[in-house]
C-alpha positions in Angstrom: 12.1 9.1 24.2 13.8 8.5 20.9 17.1 7.4 22.4 18.6 10.9 22.4 20.2 12.7 25.4 19.5 16.3 26.1 22.7 17.1 24.2 21.6 15.4 21.1 23.8 12.4 21.4 22.5 8.8 21.1 22.4 6.7 24.2 22.5 3.5 22.2 23.9 3.2 18.6 21.1 3.0 16.0 21.1 -0.2 14.0 22.0 0.3 10.4 19.7 -1.1 7.8 21.1 -3.5 5.3 21.7 -1.9 1.9 19.2 -2.7 -0.9 20.1 -5.8 -2.9 20.5 -5.2 -6.6 19.6 -8.5 -8.2 21.1 -9.3 -11.6 18.8 -9.9 -14.6 19.8 -13.6 -14.5 18.9 -13.9 -10.8 15.5 -12.2 -11.3 14.8 -14.5 -14.3 15.6 -17.6 -12.3 13.6 -16.4 -9.3 10.6 -15.5 -11.5 10.8 -18.8 -13.3 10.6 -20.7 -10.1 7.9 -18.5 -8.7 5.6 -19.3 -11.7 5.1 -22.9 -10.4 6.1 -22.6 -6.7 4.9 -19.7 -4.6 6.4 -21.1 -1.4 9.8 -22.7 -1.0 10.8 -25.5 1.3 14.0 -24.8 3.3 15.9 -27.3 1.0 14.6 -25.5 -2.1 15.6 -22.1 -0.7 19.1 -23.4 0.1 19.5 -24.8 -3.4 18.3 -21.6 -5.2 20.4 -19.4 -2.9 23.5 -21.4 -3.7 22.8 -21.6 -7.4 22.3 -17.9 -7.7 24.9 -16.7 -5.3 22.4 -15.2 -2.8 21.8 -15.6 0.9 18.9 -17.6 2.3 17.5 -14.4 3.7 17.6 -12.7 0.3 15.7 -15.6 -1.3 13.1 -15.6 1.5 12.6 -11.8 1.2 12.4 -11.9 -2.6 9.6 -14.5 -2.4 7.8 -12.6 0.3 7.9 -9.4 -1.7 6.9 -11.3 -4.9 3.9 -12.8 -3.2 2.8 -9.4 -1.9 3.2 -8.0 -5.5 1.1 -10.8 -6.9 -1.6 -10.1 -4.3 -1.6 -6.4 -5.1 -1.8 -7.1 -8.9 -4.7 -9.5 -8.4 -6.6 -7.0 -6.3 -6.0 -4.3 -8.9 -7.2 -6.6 -11.7 -10.3 -7.5 -9.6 -11.1 -3.8 -9.1 -10.6 -3.1 -12.8 -13.1 -5.9 -13.7 -15.6 -4.5 -11.2 -15.4 -1.0 -12.6 -15.7 -2.4 -16.1 -18.9 -4.2 -15.1 -20.3 -0.9 -13.8 -19.6 0.8 -17.1 -21.8 -1.6 -19.0 -21.1 -3.0 -22.5 -20.3 0.3 -24.3 -17.9 1.4 -21.6 -16.2 -2.0 -21.7 -15.6 -1.6 -25.4 -14.0 1.8 -24.8 -11.7 0.1 -22.2 -10.7 -2.6 -24.7 -9.9 0.0 -27.3 -7.9 2.0 -24.8 -6.0 -1.0 -23.8 -5.2 -1.8 -27.4 -3.9 1.7 -27.9 -1.7 1.5 -24.9 -0.3 -1.9 -26.1 0.4 -0.5 -29.6 2.2 2.6 -28.2 4.8 0.5 -26.2 
C-alpha cells in the first residue's frame, strides 16, 4: 500500500523533498518591498527579480504564494480581533487599547 514490500524495502525510491531555502535579509527586504505594491508578478517580473536576487524562478513563485497566504491569514486574524472587540463594547475596547500599548512598550 505504501510502496513497501513484505521485507520492508521500497519498491520505488521515494522522492526527496527539496531542502528549505534560507533567504538572506537582503533578499527578504527586496521581496517584501516588491510585495507592498505588487501582490502578483508577471513572468517577466519574476525572471527579473529572480536574476537580481540570485534565486530561481520557482523560489520567487513560492515566496509570493506563501506571502499572499500569510497576508490572508493576518487579515482574517485582524478581522476576528475587530469582531471580538466590537462584542466587548466600549469599556472592553479601551482595555484592549491599553493592553496593546503595554505590549508595544515592552518590546
